[in-house]
LOMINU-463632 format. One record per atom (N, C-alpha, C): x, y, z; residue number from 1; atom name. Coordinates in Angstrom, 2 decimals, m for minus. Each point is the difference from the previous one (the first is absolute). Layout:
<sites>
        X        Y        Z  lolo  seza
        X        Y        Z   NUM    CA
...
</sites>
This chain:
<sites>
        X        Y        Z  lolo  seza
     0.84    m1.20     0.00     1     N
    m0.84     1.20     0.00     1    CA
     0.87     1.24     0.00     1     C
    m0.29     0.95    m0.92     2     N
     0.79     1.22    m0.10     2    CA
    m0.61     1.08     0.88     2     C
     0.88     0.69     0.73     3     N
    m0.45     1.08     0.86     3    CA
    m0.11     1.29    m0.80     3     C
    m1.06     0.72     0.20     4     N
    m0.18     1.30    m0.64     4    CA
     0.67     1.07     0.84     4     C
     0.75     0.88    m0.65     5     N
     0.76     1.04     0.70     5    CA
    m0.91     0.87     0.86     5     C
    m1.12     0.42    m0.56     6     N
    m0.91     0.89     0.72     6    CA
    m0.61    m0.69     1.22     6     C
    m0.25    m1.32    m0.12     7     N
    m0.57    m0.74     1.13     7    CA
     0.99    m0.02     1.17     7     C
     1.26    m0.24    m0.29     8     N
     1.02    m0.03     1.05     8    CA
     0.10     1.36     0.68     8     C
    m0.06     1.08    m0.78     9     N
     0.08     1.34     0.57     9    CA
    m1.17     0.24     0.95     9     C
    m1.20    m0.41    m0.40    10     N
    m1.18     0.17     0.85    10    CA
     0.14    m0.80     1.29    10     C
     0.51    m1.21    m0.09    11     N
     0.19    m0.83     1.19    11    CA
     0.98     0.63     0.97    11     C
     1.09     0.55    m0.54    12     N
     0.99     0.66     0.85    12    CA
    m0.60     1.22     0.68    12     C
    m0.81     0.75    m0.73    13     N
    m0.66     1.16     0.59    13    CA
    m0.91    m0.42     1.14    13     C
    m0.71    m1.11    m0.20    14     N
    m0.86    m0.51     1.06    14    CA
     0.78    m0.40     1.24    14     C
     1.17    m0.60    m0.21    15     N
     0.84    m0.37     1.14    15    CA
     0.46     1.23     0.77    15     C
     0.31     1.07    m0.71    16     N
     0.43     1.24     0.65    16    CA
    m1.12     0.55     0.87    16     C
    m1.25    m0.07    m0.50    17     N
    m1.12     0.47     0.79    17    CA
    m0.19    m0.87     1.24    17     C
     0.15    m1.31    m0.17    18     N
    m0.14    m0.93     1.12    18    CA
     1.06     0.27     1.07    18     C
     1.19     0.41    m0.43    19     N
     1.10     0.20     0.93    19    CA
    m0.30     1.10     1.01    19     C
    m0.89     0.93    m0.36    20     N
    m0.29     1.10     0.91    20    CA
    m1.01    m0.39     1.08    20     C
    m0.56    m1.20    m0.07    21     N
    m1.05    m0.38     0.92    21    CA
     0.43    m0.90     1.13    21     C
     1.29    m0.07     0.29    22     N
     0.48    m0.87     1.07    22    CA
    m0.38     0.58     1.36    22     C
     0.04    m0.84     1.03    23     N
    m0.33     0.45     1.35    23    CA
     0.76    m0.83     1.02    23     C
     0.13     0.55     1.20    24     N
     0.63    m0.69     1.13    24    CA
    m0.98     0.08     1.17    24     C
    m0.43    m1.17     0.49    25     N
    m1.03    m0.04     1.04    25    CA
     0.58    m0.48     1.32    25     C
    m0.35     0.71     1.07    26     N
     0.33    m0.41     1.37    26    CA
    m1.31    m0.49     0.61    26     C
    m0.18    m1.31    m0.09    27     N
    m1.25    m0.62     0.42    27    CA
     0.09    m0.41     1.46    27     C
    m0.76     0.66     0.85    28     N
    m0.01    m0.32     1.42    28    CA
    m1.00    m1.11     0.27    28     C
     0.23    m0.78     1.04    29     N
    m0.90    m1.08     0.39    29    CA
    m0.75     0.38     1.27    29     C
    m1.11    m0.68     0.24    30     N
    m0.79     0.29     1.19    30    CA
    m0.51     1.42     0.01    30     C
    m0.44     0.48    m1.17    31     N
    m0.33     1.41    m0.13    31    CA
    m1.27     0.40     0.73    31     C
     0.02     1.20     0.52    32     N
    m1.16     0.62     0.61    32    CA
    m0.02     1.47    m0.37    32     C
    m0.96     0.73     0.51    33     N
    m0.05     1.42    m0.32    33    CA
     1.05     0.77     0.81    33     C
     0.67     0.92    m0.68    34     N
     1.10     0.72     0.62    34    CA
    m0.29     1.48     0.07    34     C
    m0.44     0.47     1.13    35     N
     0.02     1.42     0.24    35    CA
     1.48     0.33     0.20    35     C
     0.64     1.03    m0.40    36     N
    m0.37     1.30     0.54    36    CA
    m0.64     0.95    m1.00    36     C
    m0.37    m0.44    m1.18    37     N
    m0.53     0.93    m0.98    37    CA
    m1.52     0.05     0.09    37     C
    m0.49     0.97     0.71    38     N
    m1.43     0.27    m0.01    38    CA
    m0.19     1.44     0.45    38     C
    m1.21     0.47    m0.04    39     N
    m0.24     1.42     0.22    39    CA
     0.13     0.43     1.46    39     C
     0.12    m0.94     0.92    40     N
     0.07     0.37     1.41    40    CA
     1.42     0.24     0.49    40     C
     0.95    m0.87    m0.40    41     N
     1.34     0.13     0.57    41    CA
     1.08    m0.53    m0.93    41     C
    m0.10     0.31    m1.29    42     N
     0.93    m0.58    m0.96    42    CA
     1.07     0.92    m0.55    42     C
     0.14     1.21     0.50    43     N
     0.93     0.95    m0.63    43    CA
     1.34     0.10     0.71    43     C
     0.26    m0.85     0.97    44     N
     1.23     0.13     0.78    44    CA
     1.27    m0.33    m0.77    44     C
    m0.07    m0.87    m0.99    45     N
     1.16    m0.40    m0.79    45    CA
     0.16    m1.50    m0.04    45     C
     0.49    m0.51    m1.12    46     N
     0.15    m1.44    m0.18    46    CA
     1.22    m0.27    m0.86    46     C
     0.81    m1.00     0.40    47     N
     1.14    m0.44    m0.80    47    CA
     0.02    m1.52    m0.05    47     C
     0.39    m0.52    m1.17    48     N
     0.11    m1.45    m0.17    48    CA
     1.25    m0.30    m0.81    48     C
     0.76    m1.01     0.44    49     N
     1.21    m0.41    m0.70    49    CA
    m0.27    m1.33    m0.71    49     C
     0.55    m0.11    m1.22    50     N
    m0.20    m1.18    m0.85    50    CA
     1.36    m0.61    m0.35    50     C
     0.09    m1.32     0.05    51     N
     1.25    m0.69    m0.31    51    CA
     0.43     0.27    m1.44    51     C
     1.23     0.49    m0.18    52     N
     0.50     0.29    m1.33    52    CA
     0.16    m1.24    m0.86    52     C
     0.23    m1.16     0.62    53     N
     0.23    m1.23    m0.76    53    CA
    m1.23    m0.42    m0.81    53     C
    m1.18     0.44     0.42    54     N
    m1.22    m0.34    m0.74    54    CA
    m0.03     0.66    m1.39    54     C
     0.79     1.06    m0.17    55     N
     0.00     0.72    m1.27    55    CA
     1.05    m0.53    m0.98    55     C
     0.78    m0.99     0.43    56     N
     1.05    m0.55    m0.86    56    CA
     1.36     0.58     0.36    56     C
     0.90     0.02    m0.97    57     N
     1.38     0.44     0.25    57    CA
     0.39     1.23    m0.82    57     C
    m0.85     0.42    m0.92    58     N
     0.33     1.14    m0.86    58    CA
    m0.98     1.14     0.26    58     C
     0.39     1.24    m0.36    59     N
    m0.90     1.14     0.22    59    CA
    m1.34    m0.18    m0.69    59     C
    m1.06     0.46     0.65    60     N
    m1.34    m0.12    m0.53    60    CA
    m0.73     1.33     0.22    60     C
    m0.75     0.43    m0.99    61     N
    m0.73     1.26     0.11    61    CA
    m1.42    m0.28     0.49    61     C
    m0.34     0.60     1.14    62     N
    m1.33    m0.17     0.59    62    CA
    m0.92     1.10    m0.52    62     C
    m1.14    m0.40    m0.54    63     N
    m0.91     0.95    m0.64    63    CA
    m1.33     0.17     0.75    63     C
    m0.25    m0.84     0.98    64     N
    m1.24     0.11     0.74    64    CA
    m0.08    m1.04     1.11    64     C
    m1.04     0.08     0.82    65     N
    m0.17    m0.93     1.10    65    CA
    m1.48    m0.15     0.30    65     C
    m0.40    m1.18     0.47    66     N
    m1.36    m0.23     0.45    66    CA
     0.02    m0.65     1.38    66     C
    m1.00     0.33     0.81    67     N
    m0.18    m0.59     1.32    67    CA
    m1.40    m0.61     0.06    67     C
    m0.10    m1.16     0.64    68     N
    m1.30    m0.62     0.16    68    CA
    m0.88     0.79     0.97    68     C
    m1.28     0.10    m0.30    69     N
    m0.95     0.70     0.86    69    CA
    m0.85    m1.00     0.78    69     C
    m0.12     0.24     1.30    70     N
    m0.82    m0.89     0.82    70    CA
    m1.48     0.19    m0.29    70     C
    m0.41     1.23    m0.30    71     N
    m1.41     0.29    m0.27    71    CA
    m0.10     0.88    m1.25    71     C
     0.28    m0.56    m1.18    72     N
     0.03     0.81    m1.22    72    CA
    m1.32     0.70    m0.29    72     C
    m1.11    m0.55     0.46    73     N
    m1.29     0.60    m0.28    73    CA
    m0.18     1.34     0.72    73     C
     0.82     0.25     1.03    74     N
    m0.11     1.26     0.75    74    CA
     1.16     0.97    m0.29    74     C
     0.88    m0.38    m0.89    75     N
     1.20     0.80    m0.26    75    CA
    m0.36     1.32    m0.67    75     C
     0.48     1.12     0.56    76     N
    m0.33     1.32    m0.49    76    CA
     1.16     0.70    m0.70    76     C
     1.13    m0.66    m0.13    77     N
     1.12     0.59    m0.74    77    CA
     1.03     0.70     0.85    77     C
    m0.43     0.98     0.78    78     N
     0.93     0.69     0.88    78    CA
     1.01     0.85    m0.74    78     C
     0.91     0.60     0.76    79     N
     1.11     0.76    m0.56    79    CA
     1.31    m0.56     0.51    79     C
     0.95    m0.34    m0.91    80     N
     1.19    m0.74     0.39    80    CA
     1.27     0.65    m0.56    80     C
     1.09    m0.20     0.73    81     N
     1.34     0.31    m0.51    81    CA
     0.87    m1.23     0.24    81     C
     0.63    m0.51    m1.07    82     N
     0.87    m1.17     0.09    82    CA
     1.41     0.39    m0.39    82     C
     0.98    m0.46     0.79    83     N
     1.41     0.21    m0.32    83    CA
     0.74    m1.30     0.22    83     C
     1.00    m0.28    m0.83    84     N
     0.76    m1.25     0.12    84    CA
     1.48     0.25    m0.21    84     C
     0.81    m0.93     0.49    85     N
     1.44     0.09    m0.15    85    CA
     0.67    m1.20     0.65    85     C
     1.32    m0.02    m0.05    86     N
     0.76    m1.08     0.60    86    CA
    m0.07     0.04     1.52    86     C
     0.14    m1.19     0.60    87     N
     0.01    m0.10     1.45    87    CA
     1.10    m0.95     0.43    87     C
     0.65     0.32     1.10    88     N
     1.02    m0.90     0.54    88    CA
    m0.63    m1.00     0.97    88     C
    m1.29     0.12     0.25    89     N
    m0.69    m0.90     0.92    89    CA
    m0.35    m1.31    m0.68    89     C
     0.30    m1.09     0.66    90     N
    m0.42    m1.31    m0.47    90    CA
    m1.43    m0.25     0.45    90     C
    m0.84    m0.63    m0.85    91     N
    m1.39    m0.25     0.41    91    CA
    m0.13    m0.78     1.30    91     C
     1.03    m0.74     0.39    92     N
    m0.06    m0.77     1.23    92    CA
     0.33     0.82     1.23    92     C
     0.37     1.27    m0.18    93     N
     0.36     0.87     1.12    93    CA
    m1.03     1.11     0.12    93     C
    m0.55     0.23     1.19    94     N
    m1.00     1.06     0.16    94    CA
     0.55     1.37    m0.41    94     C
    m0.84     0.80    m0.60    95     N
     0.39     1.35    m0.37    95    CA
     0.12     0.88     1.24    95     C
     0.76     1.10    m0.14    96     N
     0.12     0.93     1.12    96    CA
    m1.38     0.53     0.38    96     C
    m0.18     0.25     1.28    97     N
    m1.34     0.40     0.43    97    CA
    m0.24     1.50    m0.07    97     C
     0.80     0.72    m0.79    98     N
    m0.21     1.44    m0.12    98    CA
    m0.41     0.41    m1.41    98     C
    m0.27    m0.98    m0.87    99     N
    m0.39     0.26    m1.38    99    CA
     1.03     0.83    m0.74    99     C
     1.26    m0.10     0.40   100     N
     1.06     0.78    m0.63   100    CA
     0.96    m0.94    m0.73   100     C
    m0.55    m0.76    m0.96   101     N
     0.78    m1.03    m0.68   101    CA
     0.28     0.33    m1.47   101     C
    m0.29     1.22    m0.43   102     N
     0.13     0.34    m1.41   102    CA
     1.47     0.11    m0.39   102     C
     0.37    m0.66    m1.11   103     N
     1.37     0.03    m0.49   103    CA
     0.27     1.22    m0.87   103     C
     1.26     0.16    m0.47   104     N
     0.39     1.20    m0.76   104    CA
    m0.63     0.09    m1.38   104     C
    m0.43    m1.14    m0.57   105     N
    m0.57     0.04    m1.35   105    CA
    m1.52     0.01     0.01   105     C
    m0.59     0.25     1.17   106     N
    m1.44    m0.03     0.10   106    CA
    m0.63     1.10    m0.85   106     C
    m1.10    m0.34    m0.64   107     N
    m0.70     0.98    m0.80   107    CA
    m1.48    m0.31    m0.09   107     C
    m0.79     1.02    m0.16   108     N
    m1.45    m0.17    m0.15   108    CA
    m0.32    m0.58    m1.37   108     C
    m0.85    m1.00    m0.02   109     N
    m0.39    m0.64    m1.26   109    CA
    m1.47     0.19    m0.33   109     C
    m0.79     0.39     1.03   110     N
    m1.43     0.16    m0.25   110    CA
    m0.60     0.97     1.01   110     C
    m0.93     0.82    m0.50   111     N
    m0.78     0.87     0.87   111    CA
    m1.37     0.20    m0.63   111     C
    m1.06    m0.30     0.75   112     N
    m1.34     0.16    m0.52   112    CA
    m0.96    m1.01     0.59   112     C
    m1.15    m0.16    m0.63   113     N
    m1.00    m0.95     0.45   113    CA
     0.21    m1.34    m0.70   113     C
    m0.78    m0.99     0.40   114     N
     0.12    m1.33    m0.60   114    CA
    m1.38    m0.62    m0.09   114     C
    m0.33    m0.51    m1.17   115     N
    m1.28    m0.67    m0.20   115    CA
     0.16    m1.50     0.21   115     C
    m1.05    m0.69     0.48   116     N
     0.09    m1.45     0.15   116    CA
     0.13    m0.69    m1.35   116     C
     0.82    m1.03    m0.06   117     N
     0.26    m0.72    m1.25   117    CA
    m0.01    m1.49     0.29   117     C
    m1.11    m0.67    m0.31   118     N
    m0.13    m1.44     0.25   118    CA
     0.30    m0.37     1.45   118     C
    m0.57     0.75     0.91   119     N
     0.18    m0.29     1.42   119    CA
     1.31     0.48     0.58   119     C
     0.73     0.83    m0.71   120     N
     1.28     0.51     0.46   120    CA
     0.06     1.51    m0.11   120     C
     0.87     0.60     0.79   121     N
     0.32     1.41    m0.14   121    CA
     1.20     0.08    m0.95   121     C
    m0.19     0.67    m1.12   122     N
     1.02     0.00    m1.06   122    CA
     0.61     1.38    m0.15   122     C
     1.34     0.03    m0.11   123     N
     0.74     1.25    m0.15   123    CA
     0.98    m0.14    m1.17   123     C
    m0.18     0.80    m1.04   124     N
     0.95     0.05    m1.11   124    CA
     0.97     1.14     0.28   124     C
     1.27    m0.33     0.13   125     N
     0.98     1.00     0.41   125    CA
     0.09     1.14    m1.01   125     C
    m0.04     1.22     0.51   126     N
     0.22     1.15    m0.87   126    CA
     1.48     0.16    m0.33   126     C
     0.84    m0.53     0.89   127     N
     1.44    m0.01    m0.22   127    CA
     0.51    m1.42     0.23   127     C
     0.22    m0.79    m1.06   128     N
     0.53    m1.36     0.18   128    CA
     1.33     0.01     0.75   128     C
     0.25    m1.08     0.72   129     N
     1.22    m0.11     0.81   129    CA
     0.78    m1.23    m0.43   129     C
     1.29     0.16    m0.28   130     N
     0.86    m1.12    m0.36   130    CA
     0.67    m0.53     1.26   130     C
    m0.34    m1.23     0.34   131     N
     0.50    m0.64     1.22   131    CA
     1.08    m1.00    m0.36   131     C
     1.15     0.11     0.67   132     N
     1.10    m0.93    m0.20   132    CA
     0.11    m0.90     1.23   132     C
    m0.41    m1.27    m0.10   133     N
     0.03    m0.91     1.16   133    CA
     1.39    m0.17     0.59   133     C
     1.04     0.24    m0.80   134     N
     1.36    m0.14     0.52   134    CA
     0.30     1.04     1.07   134     C
    m0.77     1.08     0.05   135     N
     0.24     1.06     0.97   135    CA
    m0.67    m0.21     1.33   135     C
    m0.87    m1.00     0.13   136     N
    m0.70    m0.24     1.25   136    CA
    m1.45    m0.33    m0.23   136     C
    m0.80     0.16     1.02   137     N
    m1.43    m0.27    m0.10   137    CA
    m0.75     1.28    m0.37   137     C
    m1.30    m0.13    m0.21   138     N
    m0.82     1.12    m0.43   138    CA
    m0.89     0.46     1.15   138     C
    m0.03     1.30     0.22   139     N
    m0.85     0.57     1.04   139    CA
    m1.03     0.94    m0.63   139     C
    m1.26    m0.17     0.37   140     N
    m1.06     0.89    m0.47   140    CA
    m0.57     0.79     1.16   140     C
    m0.15     1.30    m0.22   141     N
    m0.60     0.89     0.99   141    CA
    m1.38     0.41    m0.51   141     C
    m1.04    m0.29     0.77   142     N
    m1.38     0.29    m0.40   142    CA
    m0.59     1.02     0.96   142     C
    m0.52     1.08    m0.56   143     N
    m0.64     1.03     0.81   143    CA
    m1.41     0.23    m0.50   143     C
    m0.97    m0.07     0.92   144     N
    m1.35     0.41    m0.35   144    CA
    m0.08     1.51     0.20   144     C
    m0.32     0.71    m1.06   145     N
     0.06     1.46     0.02   145    CA
    m1.04     0.58     0.93   145     C
    m1.17    m0.58     0.06   146     N
    m1.07     0.53     0.85   146    CA
    m0.90    m1.13     0.47   146     C
    m0.76     0.27     1.04   147     N
    m0.94    m1.00     0.52   147    CA
    m1.25    m0.05    m0.88   147     C
     0.18    m0.44    m1.23   148     N
    m1.13     0.03    m0.93   148    CA
    m0.19    m1.33    m0.71   148     C
     0.35    m1.08     0.65   149     N
    m0.04    m1.28    m0.70   149    CA
    m0.72    m1.07     0.81   149     C
    m1.30     0.01    m0.04   150     N
    m0.74    m1.09     0.61   150    CA
     0.24    m1.28    m0.78   150     C
     0.03    m1.13     0.69   151     N
     0.19    m1.28    m0.67   151    CA
     1.40    m0.25    m0.48   151     C
     0.99     0.70     0.56   152     N
     1.39    m0.13    m0.47   152    CA
     0.79    m1.07     0.72   152     C
    m0.66    m0.87     0.75   153     N
     0.72    m1.11     0.62   153    CA
     0.54    m0.91    m1.10   153     C
     1.28    m0.33     0.08   154     N
     0.65    m0.84    m1.01   154    CA
     0.34    m1.37     0.57   154     C
     0.08    m1.00    m0.86   155     N
     0.31    m1.34     0.47   155    CA
     1.48    m0.11     0.35   155     C
     0.29    m0.72     1.05   156     N
     1.37    m0.21     0.46   156    CA
     0.12    m1.40     0.57   156     C
     1.25    m0.46     0.13   157     N
     0.22    m1.33     0.54   157    CA
     1.48    m0.24     0.22   157     C
     0.36    m1.27     0.13   158     N
     1.35    m0.38     0.37   158    CA
     0.84    m0.39    m1.22   158     C
     1.24     0.47    m0.02   159     N
     0.96    m0.36    m1.05   159    CA
     1.40     0.36     0.49   159     C
     0.96    m0.89    m0.27   160     N
     1.39     0.29     0.39   160    CA
     0.63     1.06    m0.89   160     C
    m0.70     0.41    m1.07   161     N
     0.55     0.97    m0.94   161    CA
    m0.42     1.43     0.28   161     C
    m0.74     0.24     1.07   162     N
    m0.48     1.34     0.30   162    CA
     0.08     0.30     1.49   162     C
     0.06     1.29     0.33   163     N
    m0.14     0.49     1.36   163    CA
    m0.62     1.39    m0.08   163     C
    m0.58     0.47     1.08   164     N
    m0.64     1.31    m0.05   164    CA
     0.04     0.71     1.34   164     C
    m0.25     1.30    m0.07   165     N
    m0.16     0.82     1.19   165    CA
    m1.01     1.08    m0.33   165     C
    m0.87     0.33     0.94   166     N
    m0.94     1.09    m0.24   166    CA
    m0.33     0.74     1.29   166     C
    m0.42     1.22    m0.19   167     N
    m0.34     0.88     1.12   167    CA
    m1.47     0.39    m0.15   167     C
    m0.76    m0.24     1.05   168     N
    m1.41     0.37    m0.02   168    CA
    m0.14     1.52     0.10   168     C
    m1.18     0.49    m0.27   169     N
    m0.27     1.42     0.15   169    CA
    m1.29     0.19     0.80   169     C
    m0.42     1.24     0.15   170     N
    m1.23     0.28     0.74   170    CA
     0.13    m0.38     1.47   170     C
    m0.98    m0.73     0.50   171     N
    m0.02    m0.38     1.41   171    CA
     1.11    m0.97     0.37   171     C
     0.66    m0.62    m1.02   172     N
     1.06    m0.99     0.26   172    CA
     1.35     0.50    m0.48   172     C
     0.19     1.33    m0.02   173     N
     1.20     0.60    m0.59   173    CA
     1.29    m0.39     0.73   173     C
    m0.09    m0.48     1.22   174     N
     1.19    m0.38     0.75   174    CA
     0.40    m1.45    m0.23   174     C
    m0.69    m0.69    m0.89   175     N
     0.23    m1.43    m0.19   175    CA
     0.78    m0.26    m1.29   175     C
     1.16    m0.65     0.13   176     N
     0.81    m0.43    m1.14   176    CA
     0.12    m1.52     0.03   176     C
    m0.21    m0.62    m1.12   177     N
     0.00    m1.47    m0.04   177    CA
     0.96    m0.49    m1.07   177     C
     0.97    m0.83     0.39   178     N
     0.97    m0.59    m0.92   178    CA
    m0.18    m1.50    m0.02   178     C
    m0.05    m0.58    m1.21   179     N
    m0.24    m1.43    m0.14   179    CA
     0.94    m0.60    m1.04   179     C
     0.78    m0.98     0.40   180     N
     0.89    m0.71    m0.92   180    CA
    m0.72    m1.21    m0.56   180     C
     0.12    m0.23    m1.33   181     N
    m0.64    m1.14    m0.62   181    CA
    m1.49     0.16    m0.18   181     C
    m0.48     1.25     0.00   182     N
    m1.43     0.26    m0.17   182    CA
    m0.16     1.30    m0.77   182     C
    m1.00     0.05    m0.90   183     N
    m0.21     1.23    m0.75   183    CA
    m1.07    m0.12    m1.05   183     C
    m0.14     1.05    m0.79   184     N
    m1.04     0.08    m1.01   184    CA
     0.26    m0.96    m1.15   184     C
    m1.05    m0.62    m0.49   185     N
     0.06    m0.82    m1.19   185    CA
     0.24     0.94    m1.19   185     C
     1.14    m0.15    m0.69   186     N
     0.45     1.01    m0.95   186    CA
     0.41    m0.62    m1.34   186     C
    m0.36     0.66    m1.09   187     N
     0.49    m0.38    m1.32   187    CA
     0.58     1.23    m0.69   187     C
     1.27    m0.09    m0.40   188     N
     0.66     1.07    m0.75   188    CA
    m0.09    m0.30    m1.49   188     C
    m0.35     1.01    m0.78   189     N
     0.07    m0.11    m1.46   189    CA
     1.38     0.46    m0.45   189     C
     0.58    m0.72    m0.96   190     N
     1.34     0.34    m0.47   190    CA
     0.01     0.14    m1.52   190     C
     1.05     0.65    m0.48   191     N
     0.18     0.19    m1.45   191    CA
     1.15    m0.84    m0.51   191     C
     0.41    m1.01     0.77   192     N
     1.14    m0.84    m0.38   192    CA
    m0.49    m1.34    m0.53   192     C
     0.41    m0.41    m1.21   193     N
    m0.42    m1.31    m0.54   193    CA
     0.50    m1.14     0.87   193     C
    m0.78    m1.07     0.06   194     N
     0.43    m1.19     0.71   194    CA
     1.04    m0.74    m0.84   194     C
     0.86    m0.84     0.61   195     N
     1.06    m0.70    m0.74   195    CA
    m0.52    m0.78    m1.20   195     C
    m1.17    m0.65     0.13   196     N
    m0.55    m0.77    m1.12   196    CA
    m0.33     0.91    m1.17   196     C
    m0.40     1.23     0.30   197     N
    m0.31     0.95    m1.07   197    CA
     1.25     0.35    m0.78   197     C
     1.11     0.20     0.72   198     N
     1.27     0.27    m0.68   198    CA
     0.35    m1.14    m0.95   198     C
    m0.19    m1.26     0.46   199     N
     0.33    m1.14    m0.83   199    CA
    m0.84    m0.06    m1.26   199     C
    m1.30     0.25     0.12   200     N
    m0.89    m0.02    m1.15   200    CA
     0.32     1.13    m0.97   200     C
     0.36     1.17     0.54   201     N
     0.36     1.11    m0.87   201    CA
     1.29    m0.32    m0.76   201     C
     0.93    m0.70     0.68   202     N
     1.25    m0.39    m0.66   202    CA
    m0.26    m0.95    m1.16   202     C
    m0.91    m0.97     0.21   203     N
    m0.34    m0.92    m1.07   203    CA
    m0.66     0.74    m1.17   203     C
    m0.84     0.97     0.34   204     N
    m0.65     0.78    m1.04   204    CA
     0.99     0.80    m0.82   204     C
     0.96     0.61     0.67   205     N
     1.02     0.77    m0.71   205    CA
     0.85    m0.91    m0.89   205     C
     0.28    m1.21     0.49   206     N
     0.76    m0.94    m0.83   206    CA
    m0.79    m0.37    m1.25   206     C
    m1.32    m0.19     0.17   207     N
    m0.84    m0.31    m1.16   207    CA
    m0.01     1.15    m1.00   207     C
    m0.03     1.22     0.52   208     N
     0.05     1.17    m0.88   208    CA
     1.29     0.02    m0.81   208     C
     1.10    m0.34     0.67   209     N
     1.29    m0.03    m0.70   209    CA
     0.02    m1.02    m1.12   209     C
    m0.56    m1.18     0.25   210     N
    m0.05    m1.02    m1.02   210    CA
    m0.86     0.41    m1.20   210     C
    m1.12     0.64     0.32   211     N
    m0.89     0.44    m1.08   211    CA
     0.68     1.05    m0.88   211     C
     0.71     0.92     0.63   212     N
     0.66     1.06    m0.75   212    CA
     1.10    m0.57    m0.87   212     C
     0.70    m1.04     0.46   213     N
     1.08    m0.62    m0.77   213    CA
    m0.56    m0.72    m1.22   213     C
    m1.21    m0.53     0.10   214     N
    m0.57    m0.73    m1.13   214    CA
    m0.51     0.92    m1.09   214     C
    m0.23     1.28     0.36   215     N
    m0.52     0.93    m1.01   215    CA
     1.11     0.55    m0.88   215     C
</sites>
């Protein structure tokens, strides 16, 4: 069977589109609803560290993130600011209890509201972040801008790849809670092709070369 040049080009283009849809999921077990995000006492501050090894060994560009919602039918969107960067903290070690864990490369990636998306709170980064796992683990800083998010309880559970710390607000403003091996169920969207995609693209390029030589 002879391959058509235009067909191979279309297939390669499709692979390139597929490469942008990769994701990295931190799936927690024994999940339940996780306050501190709600309209009563959720603005104190929240940080979560993620194991860098889950992202592989090469730099990866993070383009968005989703969190599971405990009560998606009541989710009102809220106002959020998300910032991420490298962390020297290992997920197995509790974070400092002063919420002062931001590294030198920390930067804001998202600011605004969020609509529910298939039972999740979805955030498409306004500023993508390139994370290099060789530099350490990943730390995310989440701030609820205002007490305007009813139904913002997110699912959380146990995993050796995550740890978190958060500070309550309102009537519980003096309470700081640090938990190792526990945190929000999280999926990061990335713009980095998976290894199998690279292999298929390589085969496609080889086929293109053969076709061009026959012409």
